[in-house]
N, C-alpha and C positions, 0 to 999 in steps of 0.2 A: 919468440916463436908464434905468438898470437897473430902477428901480422901476416903469417903464412897460412892461416886457417880460413877457409871459406865455407860458409854455411850452405847446407843443401836442403834445409827444412822446407823451402818453398817448392821443392820438387818431390818430396816424399809424401806418402800417405800420412795424413795428420792424425793427431790423437783422437779427435772427435770421430773420424771415419773408422778408426780401429775399434773404438768403444761401441759405436753403432753396430758394426759387424759382429763383435763378440757379445753384444748385449750385456755389458758390464762396465763398471767404472774402474780405471786403473788406480791402484792405491798400494801403499806399503804398510803392512802390519809388522812392526819390528818387535820381536820377542827378545827380551834381555833378562839375564839373571845368571846365577852361578852355574857352573858345569853340573849337570845332573838334576837341575831344577825342573826340567820337563819342557824346555823351550822347543826342541826339535820334535819331541813326541806330539806336542800340541800342533805345531806347524804341519807335520805330516798328516795328522788326523784331519786337520782343517783342509789341507789340499785335497785329500781323498773325498771329503764331503763336498767340496766345491766342484771337483771333477765329476762326481756322480750327478751333480745338479747342472752339468753342462757349462760350467765356468772354467776359464783358463787361469790357473794359479801356478806360480813358480816358487819353489823353496830354495832359498840360499842359506847355507849354514856353514859353520866353521870348517867342517870336514870337506865339503865339496868345493869351497872357495880356496882354502889353504892348500888343497891338493893340486891346484892348478894356477889360477890367476894370482894368488898371493903366496905361492910356495917359496918365494925369496924373502919372506918376512918372518921375523922371530917374534918375541913377546916383550921386547923393551917398550917403554912408553912411546917412543917415536914410531916403532913398527906397528904397535897397536893402533896409533892414530892413522897411519897410512892404510892399514888393513880396513878400518871402518870407513875411511874416506872413499877408498876404491869401491867397497861394497855399496855404499850409499849412491855413488855415481852409476854403478851398474843397475841398481834398483830403479833409479830415476829413468834410465833408458828403457827398462821394461815397462814402467808405468806410462811413459810417453807412447808406448805401443799397445796400451790398453790392458796390460796384464795386471793381475793381483799378485803382488810379491809378498811372500811370507819369509821374512828375514829372521834368522835365529842365531844370535851372537851374544856372547857374554856382555860386551859393551860395559865394562866395569866402572868407568868414570863418568861423572856428570858432563864434563867437557866433551867427551866423545858423543854422548847423547845429544848435546847441543849442536854438535857438528852435523849429525844426521838431520836434525830439524832445519838447520840452515840450508842444507842441500835439497831436502825433500819437501820442505815447507808444508803446505796444506794436504799433500798426498800422504803424509805420515801419521800413523797411529802408533804410539809408543806404548808397549805393554811390559810391565815388570812381572816376570814369572817368579813368584815369591816362594822360596824354600830356604830354610836355614842351612848353614854350612854343615851342621851335624846331620841333618836329614840327607843332604846331598852326599855326604861322606858314607852314610849307610847304604844309599842306593848304589853309588859308584858304578854306573852302567858300563863305563869304559875302562875301569881299573885305574883311573888317573889319580884318585885320592890315595890309593895304596902306593902308587909310584911316587907321589909327592911326599908321602910320609917316609918313604925309604930314601928320599933325596934324589930320586931319578928324574923328577920334573922340577925345573927351576921357574921362578916367578909365577907360581901357581896362584890363581885368583882365590882370595879368601884366606890363603895361608901366607905366602911370601909377598903377594901383591894384593893391594886393597880392593874392596868393592864398595862403591858408594850407593847406598839404597836411595831411591828417589825421595824427594821432599814434596810436600803438598803443592808447592809452586810449580813443580814439574808438570802437574796435571796429567800424569800417566795413568793408564788403566792398570789395575793390579789383578792378576790371576794367581790365587794362592793354591799351590799344588799339595800343600800339607793339609789344607782344610777341605779340598774338593777332589773328587775322583776325576778321571779323564773325561768321562761323559759330561760332567758339569763344566769342566774347563773348556771342552770343545763347544758347548752351547754358548758360553760366555764369549769365546773367540769368534764364533759364528755371528754373534750380534754386532761385531765390529765391521763386518763386511758391508760396504755401501750398497744400497739397493739401486737397481737400474732406474 
């Protein structure tokens, strides 16, 4: 199929032009962690802060992506891989157009996080949103932990499906939502936004 693809990049507004107009650098801040750890809460607060400061930021999360682009994918290992691959490619398209992308996905396995690094390269800042299974179970903002306990949700991360915490070699930023309130988490996330 690749022999039938023809690049249009030479005719499009390039990344530098977009970034100059938007007065920002395109980048991806990828928040990962257990369901209920606070990934989307931080991403939404950061988007609001950036918007109020005149910056263009896009939030991609499991709910808005699985409801459309990835609505044909389940939670098997191969489907999770394809889910993350598609999201990373979409995030790449946004960054090439100067957007700040705030991605919020469980991304439970190290190989999935390595996939995002391979696709996004230097545009990626990977952030582990740290909270224990027990804390997330107590929070349970979507009622998923209760459903998983009742057997209504299969392959639930942290219960039926594993979650690999980052190791030091991953060099990921850690935002601990058990130790910090939202204001502190937001300030830490804000510090990751590249300055113009």
